A tleap script that builds the chain and sets N, CA, C and O, in Angstrom:
source leaprc.protein.ff14SB
mol = sequence {
  NMET GLU ASN SER ARG GLY PRO VAL HIE VAL
  THR ASP ALA GLU PHE GLU GLN THR VAL LEU
  GLY ALA ASP LYS PRO ALA VAL VAL ASP PHE
  TRP ALA ALA TRP CYS GLY PRO CYS ARG VAL
  ILE ALA PRO HIE VAL GLU GLU LEU ALA LYS
  GLU TYR GLY GLY LYS ALA LEU VAL ALA LYS
  MET ASP THR ASP ALA ASN PRO MET THR PRO
  SER ARG PHE GLY ILE MET GLY ILE PRO THR
  LEU ILE PHE PHE LYS ASN GLY LYS GLU VAL
  ASP ARG LEU VAL GLY VAL PRO ARG GLN PRO
  LYS GLU VAL LEU ARG ALA LYS LEU GLU ALA
  LEU ILE ALA ALA PRO ILE ALA CLYS
}
set mol.1.N position { 41.336 -60.670 23.964 }
set mol.1.CA position { 42.279 -59.622 24.417 }
set mol.1.C position { 41.911 -58.303 23.983 }
set mol.1.O position { 42.510 -57.888 22.991 }
set mol.2.N position { 41.104 -57.602 24.485 }
set mol.2.CA position { 40.529 -56.342 23.873 }
set mol.2.C position { 41.365 -55.053 24.476 }
set mol.2.O position { 41.506 -54.905 25.690 }
set mol.3.N position { 41.885 -54.169 23.539 }
set mol.3.CA position { 42.696 -53.055 24.079 }
set mol.3.C position { 42.212 -51.951 23.454 }
set mol.3.O position { 42.409 -51.822 22.245 }
set mol.4.N position { 41.552 -51.054 24.130 }
set mol.4.CA position { 41.120 -49.814 23.471 }
set mol.4.C position { 42.153 -48.530 23.768 }
set mol.4.O position { 42.037 -47.400 23.293 }
set mol.5.N position { 43.165 -48.991 24.654 }
set mol.5.CA position { 44.088 -47.911 24.962 }
set mol.5.C position { 45.354 -47.746 24.030 }
set mol.5.O position { 46.073 -46.748 24.075 }
set mol.6.N position { 45.550 -48.755 23.228 }
set mol.6.CA position { 46.672 -48.698 22.382 }
set mol.6.C position { 47.020 -50.143 21.747 }
set mol.6.O position { 46.404 -51.168 22.039 }
set mol.7.N position { 47.939 -50.086 20.970 }
set mol.7.CA position { 48.371 -51.359 20.363 }
set mol.7.C position { 48.765 -52.385 21.317 }
set mol.7.O position { 49.133 -52.035 22.439 }
set mol.8.N position { 48.722 -53.766 20.952 }
set mol.8.CA position { 49.260 -54.771 21.839 }
set mol.8.C position { 50.705 -55.027 21.430 }
set mol.8.O position { 50.993 -55.121 20.236 }
set mol.9.N position { 51.581 -55.138 22.348 }
set mol.9.CA position { 52.958 -55.459 21.872 }
set mol.9.C position { 53.250 -56.968 21.963 }
set mol.9.O position { 53.137 -57.552 23.041 }
set mol.10.N position { 53.629 -57.607 20.829 }
set mol.10.CA position { 53.636 -58.910 20.813 }
set mol.10.C position { 55.162 -59.359 20.496 }
set mol.10.O position { 55.925 -58.645 19.845 }
set mol.11.N position { 55.502 -60.554 21.000 }
set mol.11.CA position { 56.771 -61.005 20.784 }
set mol.11.C position { 56.712 -62.283 19.862 }
set mol.11.O position { 55.667 -62.838 19.525 }
set mol.12.N position { 57.970 -62.665 19.509 }
set mol.12.CA position { 57.952 -63.914 18.709 }
set mol.12.C position { 57.234 -65.120 19.184 }
set mol.12.O position { 56.626 -65.878 18.428 }
set mol.13.N position { 57.333 -65.275 20.538 }
set mol.13.CA position { 56.704 -66.363 21.281 }
set mol.13.C position { 55.112 -66.186 21.242 }
set mol.13.O position { 54.408 -67.194 21.189 }
set mol.14.N position { 54.603 -65.038 21.266 }
set mol.14.CA position { 53.245 -64.742 21.370 }
set mol.14.C position { 52.536 -64.575 19.971 }
set mol.14.O position { 51.309 -64.541 19.884 }
set mol.15.N position { 53.426 -64.464 18.812 }
set mol.15.CA position { 52.710 -63.944 17.568 }
set mol.15.C position { 51.769 -64.899 17.046 }
set mol.15.O position { 50.745 -64.491 16.497 }
set mol.16.N position { 52.006 -66.108 17.157 }
set mol.16.CA position { 51.237 -67.258 16.495 }
set mol.16.C position { 49.763 -67.228 17.101 }
set mol.16.O position { 48.738 -67.219 16.420 }
set mol.17.N position { 49.819 -67.217 18.394 }
set mol.17.CA position { 48.474 -67.171 19.092 }
set mol.17.C position { 47.836 -65.929 19.156 }
set mol.17.O position { 46.627 -65.897 18.923 }
set mol.18.N position { 48.476 -64.829 19.450 }
set mol.18.CA position { 47.868 -63.399 19.574 }
set mol.18.C position { 47.366 -62.986 18.227 }
set mol.18.O position { 46.181 -62.714 18.036 }
set mol.19.N position { 48.263 -62.945 17.317 }
set mol.19.CA position { 47.960 -62.440 15.790 }
set mol.19.C position { 47.309 -63.413 14.802 }
set mol.19.O position { 46.244 -63.206 14.219 }
set mol.20.N position { 48.106 -64.531 14.684 }
set mol.20.CA position { 47.389 -65.536 13.651 }
set mol.20.C position { 46.309 -66.204 14.251 }
set mol.20.O position { 45.489 -66.692 13.473 }
set mol.21.N position { 46.105 -66.348 15.558 }
set mol.21.CA position { 44.954 -66.891 16.134 }
set mol.21.C position { 43.911 -65.962 16.522 }
set mol.21.O position { 43.019 -66.378 17.262 }
set mol.22.N position { 43.901 -64.609 16.071 }
set mol.22.CA position { 42.954 -63.709 16.482 }
set mol.22.C position { 41.679 -63.995 15.858 }
set mol.22.O position { 41.643 -64.463 14.720 }
set mol.23.N position { 40.567 -63.732 16.562 }
set mol.23.CA position { 39.256 -63.878 16.095 }
set mol.23.C position { 38.560 -62.834 15.305 }
set mol.23.O position { 37.378 -62.844 14.959 }
set mol.24.N position { 39.571 -61.819 15.039 }
set mol.24.CA position { 39.241 -60.643 14.238 }
set mol.24.C position { 40.246 -60.263 13.390 }
set mol.24.O position { 41.314 -60.837 13.598 }
set mol.25.N position { 40.224 -59.382 12.401 }
set mol.25.CA position { 41.316 -58.969 11.505 }
set mol.25.C position { 42.416 -58.185 12.371 }
set mol.25.O position { 42.102 -57.436 13.296 }
set mol.26.N position { 43.716 -58.430 11.984 }
set mol.26.CA position { 44.799 -57.947 12.772 }
set mol.26.C position { 45.747 -57.222 11.796 }
set mol.26.O position { 45.895 -57.613 10.638 }
set mol.27.N position { 46.417 -56.090 12.335 }
set mol.27.CA position { 47.488 -55.455 11.753 }
set mol.27.C position { 48.608 -55.484 12.666 }
set mol.27.O position { 48.423 -55.323 13.873 }
set mol.28.N position { 49.735 -55.674 12.186 }
set mol.28.CA position { 51.061 -55.654 12.964 }
set mol.28.C position { 51.942 -54.571 12.356 }
set mol.28.O position { 52.141 -54.470 11.145 }
set mol.29.N position { 52.418 -53.829 13.219 }
set mol.29.CA position { 53.468 -52.744 12.896 }
set mol.29.C position { 54.806 -53.217 13.305 }
set mol.29.O position { 55.151 -53.193 14.486 }
set mol.30.N position { 55.567 -53.645 12.357 }
set mol.30.CA position { 57.033 -54.156 12.635 }
set mol.30.C position { 57.875 -52.868 12.606 }
set mol.30.O position { 57.924 -52.192 11.578 }
set mol.31.N position { 58.596 -52.491 13.822 }
set mol.31.CA position { 59.265 -51.436 13.952 }
set mol.31.C position { 60.485 -51.653 14.756 }
set mol.31.O position { 60.640 -52.778 15.230 }
set mol.32.N position { 61.453 -50.663 14.999 }
set mol.32.CA position { 62.568 -50.661 15.955 }
set mol.32.C position { 62.570 -49.191 16.497 }
set mol.32.O position { 61.995 -48.254 15.943 }
set mol.33.N position { 63.278 -49.120 17.627 }
set mol.33.CA position { 63.422 -47.824 18.333 }
set mol.33.C position { 64.345 -46.855 17.690 }
set mol.33.O position { 64.195 -45.647 17.872 }
set mol.34.N position { 65.389 -47.383 16.870 }
set mol.34.CA position { 66.174 -46.436 16.043 }
set mol.34.C position { 65.609 -45.971 14.752 }
set mol.34.O position { 66.191 -45.112 14.090 }
set mol.35.N position { 64.532 -46.493 14.388 }
set mol.35.CA position { 63.876 -46.186 12.998 }
set mol.35.C position { 63.241 -44.969 12.979 }
set mol.35.O position { 62.267 -44.830 13.720 }
set mol.36.N position { 63.612 -44.017 12.249 }
set mol.36.CA position { 63.125 -42.585 12.174 }
set mol.36.C position { 61.628 -42.716 11.565 }
set mol.36.O position { 60.701 -42.266 12.238 }
set mol.37.N position { 61.389 -43.261 10.430 }
set mol.37.CA position { 59.984 -43.490 9.805 }
set mol.37.C position { 59.023 -44.338 10.797 }
set mol.37.O position { 57.819 -44.099 10.897 }
set mol.38.N position { 59.646 -45.282 11.468 }
set mol.38.CA position { 58.822 -45.975 12.550 }
set mol.38.C position { 58.126 -44.890 13.526 }
set mol.38.O position { 56.946 -44.970 13.868 }
set mol.39.N position { 58.914 -43.978 13.886 }
set mol.39.CA position { 58.342 -42.922 14.706 }
set mol.39.C position { 57.365 -42.007 14.095 }
set mol.39.O position { 56.558 -41.326 14.728 }
set mol.40.N position { 57.497 -42.044 12.826 }
set mol.40.CA position { 56.553 -40.964 12.170 }
set mol.40.C position { 55.227 -41.857 12.169 }
set mol.40.O position { 54.196 -41.327 12.584 }
set mol.41.N position { 55.198 -43.045 11.771 }
set mol.41.CA position { 53.901 -43.749 11.562 }
set mol.41.C position { 53.240 -44.132 12.951 }
set mol.41.O position { 52.019 -44.232 13.071 }
set mol.42.N position { 54.082 -44.329 13.935 }
set mol.42.CA position { 53.631 -44.798 15.378 }
set mol.42.C position { 52.282 -43.986 15.779 }
set mol.42.O position { 51.234 -44.584 16.023 }
set mol.43.N position { 52.385 -42.760 15.821 }
set mol.43.CA position { 51.030 -42.058 16.339 }
set mol.43.C position { 49.753 -42.520 15.567 }
set mol.43.O position { 48.637 -42.593 16.082 }
set mol.44.N position { 50.057 -42.829 14.246 }
set mol.44.CA position { 48.808 -43.284 13.439 }
set mol.44.C position { 48.503 -44.651 13.832 }
set mol.44.O position { 47.316 -44.970 13.900 }
set mol.45.N position { 49.412 -45.508 14.102 }
set mol.45.CA position { 49.034 -46.767 14.458 }
set mol.45.C position { 48.513 -46.826 15.912 }
set mol.45.O position { 47.771 -47.772 16.175 }
set mol.46.N position { 48.813 -45.915 16.921 }
set mol.46.CA position { 48.400 -45.727 18.083 }
set mol.46.C position { 46.734 -45.242 18.105 }
set mol.46.O position { 45.847 -45.677 18.839 }
set mol.47.N position { 46.651 -44.323 17.175 }
set mol.47.CA position { 45.111 -43.839 16.975 }
set mol.47.C position { 44.339 -45.039 16.249 }
set mol.47.O position { 43.178 -45.197 16.627 }
set mol.48.N position { 44.781 -45.845 15.333 }
set mol.48.CA position { 44.014 -46.841 14.830 }
set mol.48.C position { 43.674 -47.932 15.979 }
set mol.48.O position { 42.571 -48.474 16.039 }
set mol.49.N position { 44.706 -48.196 16.866 }
set mol.49.CA position { 44.365 -49.154 17.816 }
set mol.49.C position { 43.189 -48.580 18.895 }
set mol.49.O position { 42.476 -49.376 19.505 }
set mol.50.N position { 43.082 -47.331 19.041 }
set mol.50.CA position { 42.087 -46.815 19.852 }
set mol.50.C position { 40.856 -46.862 19.157 }
set mol.50.O position { 39.865 -47.331 19.716 }
set mol.51.N position { 40.803 -46.380 17.873 }
set mol.51.CA position { 39.649 -46.349 17.006 }
set mol.51.C position { 39.019 -47.696 16.757 }
set mol.51.O position { 37.801 -47.772 16.918 }
set mol.52.N position { 39.681 -48.759 16.388 }
set mol.52.CA position { 39.338 -50.023 16.054 }
set mol.52.C position { 39.549 -51.155 17.020 }
set mol.52.O position { 39.671 -52.322 16.648 }
set mol.53.N position { 39.591 -50.728 18.403 }
set mol.53.CA position { 39.828 -51.537 19.448 }
set mol.53.C position { 39.004 -52.773 19.492 }
set mol.53.O position { 39.596 -53.821 19.750 }
set mol.54.N position { 37.580 -52.804 19.253 }
set mol.54.CA position { 36.688 -53.915 19.321 }
set mol.54.C position { 36.613 -54.590 17.985 }
set mol.54.O position { 36.244 -55.764 17.967 }
set mol.55.N position { 36.941 -53.946 16.788 }
set mol.55.CA position { 36.801 -54.473 15.507 }
set mol.55.C position { 38.043 -55.236 14.980 }
set mol.55.O position { 37.912 -56.178 14.199 }
set mol.56.N position { 39.121 -54.858 15.375 }
set mol.56.CA position { 40.382 -55.242 14.904 }
set mol.56.C position { 41.497 -55.312 16.073 }
set mol.56.O position { 41.372 -54.669 17.116 }
set mol.57.N position { 42.512 -56.089 15.823 }
set mol.57.CA position { 43.563 -56.322 16.717 }
set mol.57.C position { 44.649 -55.461 16.063 }
set mol.57.O position { 44.967 -55.702 14.898 }
set mol.58.N position { 45.225 -54.489 16.736 }
set mol.58.CA position { 46.391 -53.703 16.229 }
set mol.58.C position { 47.485 -54.019 17.091 }
set mol.58.O position { 47.401 -53.861 18.309 }
set mol.59.N position { 48.564 -54.481 16.493 }
set mol.59.CA position { 49.750 -54.981 17.378 }
set mol.59.C position { 50.988 -54.259 16.808 }
set mol.59.O position { 50.993 -53.752 15.687 }
set mol.60.N position { 51.975 -54.247 17.605 }
set mol.60.CA position { 53.290 -53.829 17.314 }
set mol.60.C position { 54.447 -54.789 17.756 }
set mol.60.O position { 54.465 -55.332 18.860 }
set mol.61.N position { 55.379 -54.946 16.826 }
set mol.61.CA position { 56.483 -55.904 17.137 }
set mol.61.C position { 57.921 -55.202 17.085 }
set mol.61.O position { 58.276 -54.742 15.999 }
set mol.62.N position { 58.626 -55.111 18.006 }
set mol.62.CA position { 59.905 -54.594 17.982 }
set mol.62.C position { 60.965 -55.868 17.193 }
set mol.62.O position { 61.259 -56.969 17.660 }
set mol.63.N position { 61.326 -55.349 16.049 }
set mol.63.CA position { 62.042 -56.243 15.130 }
set mol.63.C position { 63.469 -56.516 15.729 }
set mol.63.O position { 64.001 -57.590 15.451 }
set mol.64.N position { 64.021 -55.755 16.408 }
set mol.64.CA position { 65.451 -56.015 17.298 }
set mol.64.C position { 65.048 -57.072 18.242 }
set mol.64.O position { 65.606 -58.155 18.064 }
set mol.65.N position { 64.275 -57.000 19.122 }
set mol.65.CA position { 64.025 -57.823 20.249 }
set mol.65.C position { 63.429 -59.200 19.713 }
set mol.65.O position { 63.706 -60.271 20.254 }
set mol.66.N position { 62.633 -59.095 18.667 }
set mol.66.CA position { 61.959 -60.332 18.081 }
set mol.66.C position { 62.211 -60.520 16.653 }
set mol.66.O position { 61.308 -60.200 15.879 }
set mol.67.N position { 63.525 -61.088 16.095 }
set mol.67.CA position { 63.975 -61.168 14.929 }
set mol.67.C position { 63.272 -62.475 14.054 }
set mol.67.O position { 63.314 -62.479 12.823 }
set mol.68.N position { 62.730 -63.402 14.707 }
set mol.68.CA position { 62.184 -64.571 14.166 }
set mol.68.C position { 61.037 -64.345 13.217 }
set mol.68.O position { 61.038 -64.782 12.067 }
set mol.69.N position { 59.956 -63.570 13.802 }
set mol.69.CA position { 58.738 -63.277 13.083 }
set mol.69.C position { 58.935 -62.539 11.961 }
set mol.69.O position { 58.450 -62.967 10.914 }
set mol.70.N position { 59.750 -61.179 11.956 }
set mol.70.CA position { 60.109 -60.563 10.567 }
set mol.70.C position { 60.782 -61.401 9.668 }
set mol.70.O position { 60.534 -61.274 8.469 }
set mol.71.N position { 61.683 -62.328 10.092 }
set mol.71.CA position { 62.415 -62.996 9.144 }
set mol.71.C position { 61.382 -64.055 8.329 }
set mol.71.O position { 61.531 -64.266 7.125 }
set mol.72.N position { 60.371 -64.664 9.088 }
set mol.72.CA position { 59.602 -65.573 8.821 }
set mol.72.C position { 58.587 -64.882 7.594 }
set mol.72.O position { 58.182 -65.534 6.632 }
set mol.73.N position { 58.291 -63.542 7.816 }
set mol.73.CA position { 57.488 -62.899 6.779 }
set mol.73.C position { 58.356 -62.093 5.783 }
set mol.73.O position { 57.867 -61.244 5.038 }
set mol.74.N position { 59.661 -62.403 5.811 }
set mol.74.CA position { 60.422 -61.722 4.685 }
set mol.74.C position { 60.438 -60.211 4.835 }
set mol.74.O position { 60.483 -59.512 3.822 }
set mol.75.N position { 60.404 -59.681 6.027 }
set mol.75.CA position { 60.516 -58.163 6.130 }
set mol.75.C position { 61.881 -57.751 6.021 }
set mol.75.O position { 62.780 -58.236 6.709 }
set mol.76.N position { 62.059 -56.766 5.072 }
set mol.76.CA position { 63.444 -56.447 4.650 }
set mol.76.C position { 63.723 -54.929 5.127 }
set mol.76.O position { 64.876 -54.529 5.284 }
set mol.77.N position { 62.582 -54.102 5.349 }
set mol.77.CA position { 62.835 -52.828 5.779 }
set mol.77.C position { 61.568 -52.370 6.705 }
set mol.77.O position { 60.470 -52.892 6.515 }
set mol.78.N position { 61.737 -51.484 7.604 }
set mol.78.CA position { 60.739 -51.015 8.464 }
set mol.78.C position { 60.621 -49.577 8.388 }
set mol.78.O position { 61.562 -48.827 8.129 }
set mol.79.N position { 59.425 -49.214 8.625 }
set mol.79.CA position { 58.267 -49.832 9.273 }
set mol.79.C position { 57.581 -50.506 8.048 }
set mol.79.O position { 57.379 -49.976 6.955 }
set mol.80.N position { 57.260 -51.773 8.429 }
set mol.80.CA position { 56.388 -52.712 7.692 }
set mol.80.C position { 55.054 -52.877 8.342 }
set mol.80.O position { 55.172 -53.129 9.541 }
set mol.81.N position { 53.846 -52.813 7.927 }
set mol.81.CA position { 52.733 -53.096 8.503 }
set mol.81.C position { 52.113 -54.135 7.774 }
set mol.81.O position { 51.922 -54.006 6.564 }
set mol.82.N position { 51.720 -55.337 8.501 }
set mol.82.CA position { 51.213 -56.562 7.662 }
set mol.82.C position { 49.740 -56.642 8.130 }
set mol.82.O position { 49.502 -56.534 9.333 }
set mol.83.N position { 48.791 -56.817 7.282 }
set mol.83.CA position { 47.355 -56.958 7.675 }
set mol.83.C position { 47.129 -58.460 7.537 }
set mol.83.O position { 47.556 -59.070 6.557 }
set mol.84.N position { 46.433 -59.073 8.554 }
set mol.84.CA position { 45.996 -60.436 8.662 }
set mol.84.C position { 44.652 -60.691 8.759 }
set mol.84.O position { 44.005 -59.993 9.540 }
set mol.85.N position { 44.004 -61.689 8.023 }
set mol.85.CA position { 42.739 -62.102 8.295 }
set mol.85.C position { 42.584 -63.584 8.261 }
set mol.85.O position { 42.918 -64.236 7.272 }
set mol.86.N position { 42.050 -64.147 9.397 }
set mol.86.CA position { 41.977 -65.620 9.532 }
set mol.86.C position { 43.434 -66.303 9.574 }
set mol.86.O position { 43.568 -67.422 9.079 }
set mol.87.N position { 44.483 -65.664 10.139 }
set mol.87.CA position { 45.660 -66.140 10.237 }
set mol.87.C position { 46.574 -65.999 8.942 }
set mol.87.O position { 47.701 -66.494 8.932 }
set mol.88.N position { 46.059 -65.312 7.849 }
set mol.88.CA position { 46.798 -65.335 6.697 }
set mol.88.C position { 47.063 -63.870 6.268 }
set mol.88.O position { 46.181 -63.018 6.375 }
set mol.89.N position { 48.258 -63.605 5.795 }
set mol.89.CA position { 48.577 -62.249 5.306 }
set mol.89.C position { 47.716 -61.906 4.253 }
set mol.89.O position { 47.452 -62.777 3.424 }
set mol.90.N position { 47.192 -60.684 4.136 }
set mol.90.CA position { 46.377 -60.216 2.970 }
set mol.90.C position { 46.783 -59.004 2.606 }
set mol.90.O position { 46.373 -58.667 1.495 }
set mol.91.N position { 47.514 -58.162 3.218 }
set mol.91.CA position { 48.076 -57.019 2.747 }
set mol.91.C position { 49.285 -56.537 3.329 }
set mol.91.O position { 49.627 -57.058 4.391 }
set mol.92.N position { 49.986 -55.656 2.844 }
set mol.92.CA position { 51.355 -55.218 3.304 }
set mol.92.C position { 51.593 -53.897 3.084 }
set mol.92.O position { 51.323 -53.511 1.946 }
set mol.93.N position { 52.042 -53.060 3.884 }
set mol.93.CA position { 52.481 -51.718 3.504 }
set mol.93.C position { 53.882 -51.362 4.205 }
set mol.93.O position { 54.101 -51.480 5.411 }
set mol.94.N position { 54.779 -50.912 3.253 }
set mol.94.CA position { 56.160 -50.834 3.579 }
set mol.94.C position { 56.536 -49.347 3.556 }
set mol.94.O position { 56.326 -48.678 2.544 }
set mol.95.N position { 57.075 -48.834 4.632 }
set mol.95.CA position { 57.342 -47.320 4.681 }
set mol.95.C position { 56.225 -46.511 5.200 }
set mol.95.O position { 55.284 -47.037 5.795 }
set mol.96.N position { 56.307 -45.268 4.993 }
set mol.96.CA position { 55.425 -44.272 5.594 }
set mol.96.C position { 54.718 -43.770 4.177 }
set mol.96.O position { 55.348 -43.211 3.279 }
set mol.97.N position { 53.333 -44.061 4.134 }
set mol.97.CA position { 52.631 -43.402 2.877 }
set mol.97.C position { 52.546 -41.891 3.146 }
set mol.97.O position { 52.776 -41.373 4.238 }
set mol.98.N position { 52.185 -41.237 2.008 }
set mol.98.CA position { 51.943 -39.787 2.071 }
set mol.98.C position { 50.956 -39.310 3.152 }
set mol.98.O position { 51.149 -38.377 3.931 }
set mol.99.N position { 49.849 -40.110 3.074 }
set mol.99.CA position { 48.844 -39.657 4.112 }
set mol.99.C position { 48.585 -40.993 4.980 }
set mol.99.O position { 47.615 -41.723 4.773 }
set mol.100.N position { 49.471 -41.213 5.885 }
set mol.100.CA position { 49.396 -42.474 6.622 }
set mol.100.C position { 48.077 -42.600 7.385 }
set mol.100.O position { 47.609 -43.738 7.360 }
set mol.101.N position { 47.408 -41.729 8.026 }
set mol.101.CA position { 46.266 -42.042 8.815 }
set mol.101.C position { 45.152 -42.456 7.749 }
set mol.101.O position { 44.361 -43.353 8.042 }
set mol.102.N position { 45.089 -41.868 6.625 }
set mol.102.CA position { 43.975 -42.179 5.538 }
set mol.102.C position { 44.284 -43.562 5.086 }
set mol.102.O position { 43.391 -44.407 5.035 }
set mol.103.N position { 45.474 -43.818 4.766 }
set mol.103.CA position { 45.862 -44.995 4.011 }
set mol.103.C position { 45.640 -46.335 4.981 }
set mol.103.O position { 45.044 -47.334 4.579 }
set mol.104.N position { 46.174 -46.214 6.239 }
set mol.104.CA position { 45.965 -47.193 7.167 }
set mol.104.C position { 44.497 -47.473 7.546 }
set mol.104.O position { 44.057 -48.620 7.630 }
set mol.105.N position { 43.750 -46.348 7.774 }
set mol.105.CA position { 42.194 -46.580 7.907 }
set mol.105.C position { 41.614 -47.307 6.700 }
set mol.105.O position { 40.875 -48.266 6.919 }
set mol.106.N position { 41.868 -46.956 5.496 }
set mol.106.CA position { 41.197 -47.447 4.338 }
set mol.106.C position { 41.422 -49.002 4.183 }
set mol.106.O position { 40.538 -49.814 3.906 }
set mol.107.N position { 42.800 -49.289 4.417 }
set mol.107.CA position { 43.191 -50.767 4.336 }
set mol.107.C position { 42.573 -51.549 5.596 }
set mol.107.O position { 42.074 -52.664 5.441 }
set mol.108.N position { 42.619 -51.013 6.667 }
set mol.108.CA position { 41.867 -51.677 7.849 }
set mol.108.C position { 40.439 -51.805 7.586 }
set mol.108.O position { 39.871 -52.870 7.829 }
set mol.109.N position { 39.765 -50.719 7.070 }
set mol.109.CA position { 38.325 -50.970 6.752 }
set mol.109.C position { 38.031 -51.944 5.758 }
set mol.109.O position { 37.017 -52.632 5.877 }
set mol.110.N position { 38.864 -52.095 4.712 }
set mol.110.CA position { 38.695 -53.080 3.658 }
set mol.110.C position { 38.818 -54.536 4.131 }
set mol.110.O position { 38.193 -55.488 3.664 }
set mol.111.N position { 39.824 -54.573 5.245 }
set mol.111.CA position { 40.119 -55.979 5.833 }
set mol.111.C position { 38.759 -56.256 6.757 }
set mol.111.O position { 38.352 -57.409 6.895 }
set mol.112.N position { 38.197 -55.318 7.275 }
set mol.112.CA position { 37.057 -55.677 8.229 }
set mol.112.C position { 35.944 -56.032 7.372 }
set mol.112.O position { 35.225 -56.973 7.706 }
set mol.113.N position { 35.686 -55.292 6.149 }
set mol.113.CA position { 34.537 -55.663 5.404 }
set mol.113.C position { 34.756 -56.758 4.486 }
set mol.113.O position { 33.777 -57.213 3.893 }
set mol.114.N position { 35.986 -57.276 4.273 }
set mol.114.CA position { 36.100 -58.357 3.416 }
set mol.114.C position { 35.526 -59.576 4.013 }
set mol.114.O position { 35.539 -59.820 5.219 }
set mol.115.N position { 34.944 -60.440 2.956 }
set mol.115.CA position { 34.239 -61.608 3.477 }
set mol.115.C position { 35.324 -62.628 4.039 }
set mol.115.O position { 36.506 -62.466 3.739 }
set mol.116.N position { 34.975 -63.536 4.744 }
set mol.116.CA position { 35.870 -64.479 5.424 }
set mol.116.C position { 36.114 -65.501 4.314 }
set mol.116.O position { 35.172 -66.111 3.809 }
set mol.117.N position { 37.349 -65.681 3.947 }
set mol.117.CA position { 37.682 -66.728 2.905 }
set mol.117.C position { 37.656 -68.142 3.528 }
set mol.117.O position { 38.151 -68.280 4.647 }
set mol.118.N position { 37.090 -69.255 2.859 }
set mol.118.CA position { 37.133 -70.550 3.296 }
set mol.118.C position { 38.379 -71.336 2.869 }
set mol.118.O position { 38.515 -72.511 3.210 }
savepdb mol mol.pdb
quit
């Protein structure tokens, strides 16, 4: 499922297959419509999705509509971005960093470059 137009919106029902089963690194932005900081980081997530469309899966999950997955990953505050490789969480970012675009890009680059753990 390649998407160079923007992030893929995933639900609790699709999470396992779409994100954990992805054949490339994935980052998921856990957000909600009422969350101000989520709106601040959203354009940076959109940009990442366009920039890394073929190299990584960039997804968004509305935590209000999909409470099971955030609960499963112990998400206490949003925005929370979780980085996955081979179906395993490898990094996490909570809140909006000072330079969101640079921080997100650096974390995603490191994820793509990291060797596949056996």
